[in-house]
N, C-alpha and C positions, 0 to 999 in steps of 0.2 A: 133757350134759359130754361124753358121745364123742365127738360130731360137734365138739366145740370142739378135744379132742384132734386127731382126722383131720388139721383144717385146719394145725394148732399144728405137728404132726412134720415136715412138708414145709419150713415157712419154717427151723425149726432146722437142718434138714438141706443146707438150701443153701450153696455155698463158693465161693468163688471164680472158680472155673469156668463158676461159672452166673452169674454177674455180666453184663448188658446190656455190650459192647462203646461203645466211642465209636467213632460215627459219623462223616464228614466233616462231615457237617452241624453235628455238633454242633460239633467242632474250628473250623470257620467262624465258628458262633455266638459259641464263647469269644472270636475275637479282633476281632468284630463287638463285643463288649461289652466289648471293650478301646478300640477306634477312637470308640466315638460316643461317650462323657460329652465327649471333646475337640472334638466338630465333622470331624470326619476323614471322617466316616458321609453327610453334608451335601455334599463337596463334588461339584463337575462331576463325570461319568463315574465318580466311587466303585463300584470293583469287587473281590469277592475271588475269588481261585480255586486250586485244586489244583495245585502244583505238584509230578510225580513225580521222585525221585530212587533213586538204587540200594539193592540188596535190603539191605544193609547197614544204613538206617534203616528198617525195618519199621514202627519201632515208633513211629515220629512220623505226624504230615497234615502237611504243607510247605504252607500257605497263604498267597500272597503278594497284597499288597495293591496298589493306585495310583490315579491318577485321570487325568480330562485336564488337566493343568498345560495354562496359558496360551502357555509360552513352549518347549514340549516334544509331543509329541503325546502321551504320557504317561508320567506322574513314579512314581514308586515310593514308599510311603508306607511300608513294610515288610514283610521277612519275617518269617513266623512259624514255628514247629516247634511242633508241638499234640500231645504225648506220648500216645499211645493208651489208657493204661490210666488213667490221674490227670487229664487233663486240665489239667496245666503247659503254662502256653504259654513259649516258648525264643524266640530269636533264631535266624536258620538260622545268621549270621554269625559271631559272635560267641560267647562262652561268657556268656550274659545270661538269667536269667528275667524276666519282664514280671510287674510286679504292680500292682493300681490296686483299688481300691471297686470298682467296676461286673465287675471281671473277679473277684474273689476271689469276690462275691454269685453269679455264673455260674457259678462254679466249686463251689459249696459245692451249687446247686442241683443240676445234674449228676451229681456225685457222689451225690448224694439221689436222684436218680431210676435209676439205675444199679446202685444197694446199693454202695456203696463206703463205708464206715466210715471217720473219723480215722483213727484205731487201723492198718486195713491201709492204708489213703494211705501213712502213715509206713512201714510197710515194704516197698510195693511203687515208691515213690519214684524216682526215677532221674535224672543227670547227664543235661544238653540233649545235642545230638546234636554239637555241635562244639566241647565241654569235654575237656580231656585230663584223666586219673587221676589224681584230687588237685588240681587245679584249682576256687579259689571262684569261682563265677558271679555276675556284676556282677549287681546288681538294676536292676532297668530300667524308666524312665516313657515313653511317647510323648511326652506333652504338646501341646501343642496346634497346628494347623498355622501355618506366619507363611509367609503368602502375598503378595505382591509384585505 
């Protein structure tokens, strides 16, 4: 019984500061989970990469998605801002938050992996990087590629 108590007490003492932070690899995985079901990741030359922004946006990873378009050298698929504490995925151009079943599933799995409970998530979530105070974000879906 003592052995059980020794392992249980440290688990109960863990705080938000002990949570593993979301990495850029995690953030890229969330964007990939958003894009994959609609076929974006199968486009020729598909790539995701991190874009660097000013220090005022340190709470987000900025992930850019593009592919090799036949009519352009490369074409943007989207600009994504992934919140580093929650894994929420935002558009980095407008005040819009992305939603999809595949993204929600990947976010739930990641939040469990880093030790973020639903209650903690509701306490720490914040608006997207380009949302004005009090602005209601648009709910965004990515949709399928429209190739010509």
